[in-house]
C-alpha distance (Angstrom), angle and dihedral (degrees) to the residues before:
residue distance angle dihedral
M1 . . .
T2 3.81 . .
L3 3.78 128.9 .
A4 3.80 89.4 -110.6
Q5 3.82 91.4 55.0
V6 3.80 92.7 49.1
A7 3.81 90.9 47.5
R8 3.79 89.8 51.0
D9 3.82 90.5 49.9
F10 3.81 89.9 53.2
G11 3.79 91.7 44.1
V12 3.80 94.4 -122.1
H13 3.78 134.4 116.0
E14 3.78 116.5 -90.1
M15 3.84 91.0 -118.6
T16 3.81 90.6 53.7
L17 3.79 91.5 54.8
S18 3.79 89.9 46.2
K19 3.82 91.2 53.5
W20 3.81 91.2 48.2
M21 3.79 90.7 52.1
R22 3.81 92.1 47.2
Q23 3.83 91.1 50.3
A24 3.82 90.4 48.5
D25 3.81 88.7 55.1
V26 3.82 89.8 51.2
E27 3.81 91.4 48.5
D28 3.83 90.1 49.9
G29 3.81 91.7 48.8
V30 3.81 93.1 -116.6
K31 3.80 93.5 118.2
P32 3.81 129.9 29.4
G33 3.77 117.6 -106.9
V34 3.78 145.4 96.4
T35 3.80 116.4 -55.9
T36 3.78 122.1 -137.9
D37 3.82 91.0 -107.0
Q38 3.80 92.2 49.8
A39 3.80 91.3 48.9
A40 3.82 90.8 50.3
E41 3.81 91.7 49.1
L42 3.81 91.7 48.3
R43 3.83 90.9 49.6
E44 3.82 90.6 51.1
L45 3.81 93.1 47.6
R46 3.80 91.5 49.1
R47 3.82 89.9 49.3
R48 3.81 91.4 51.0
N49 3.79 90.7 46.8
R50 3.83 91.2 52.7
L51 3.80 90.1 50.8
L52 3.80 92.2 49.7
E53 3.80 92.0 47.8
R54 3.81 90.9 50.5
N55 3.80 90.8 51.3
I56 3.78 92.3 51.2
V57 3.80 94.0 46.1
R58 3.80 96.4 45.0
D59 3.78 100.2 37.6
E60 3.81 108.9 57.1
D61 3.79 92.3 177.2
F62 3.79 89.3 59.8
T63 3.80 91.1 49.8
C64 3.79 91.5 48.5
A65 3.78 91.8 49.2
L66 3.79 89.5 54.6
C67 3.80 93.2 50.8
E68 3.84 91.7 38.6
S69 3.79 94.3 -128.4
A70 3.78 121.4 162.4
L71 3.81 111.8 -68.1
P72 3.76 133.9 156.5
A73 3.78 107.4 -75.8
Q74 3.80 93.6 -112.4
W75 3.83 90.5 56.4
N76 3.80 99.8 42.2
F77 3.78 98.7 87.5
A78 3.82 91.5 157.4
T79 3.83 88.8 81.3
K80 3.81 95.5 47.0
């Protein structure tokens, strides 16, 4: 039975089935690549990083508190 026949039986494109099989090999450790769990973790870390970068860029008081630059006493919580 060929890949094309199996894909037809499942009602998917041959390339889709091929990608599923390749990802299964990655998940099983047969082929190198990024597992589904690793990809999800990387997506979450990138999302968190974007949020942190936005906070630093938009909130100058927060940035100053991190670098302990001169701020009004009530805002400089790095020295508290």
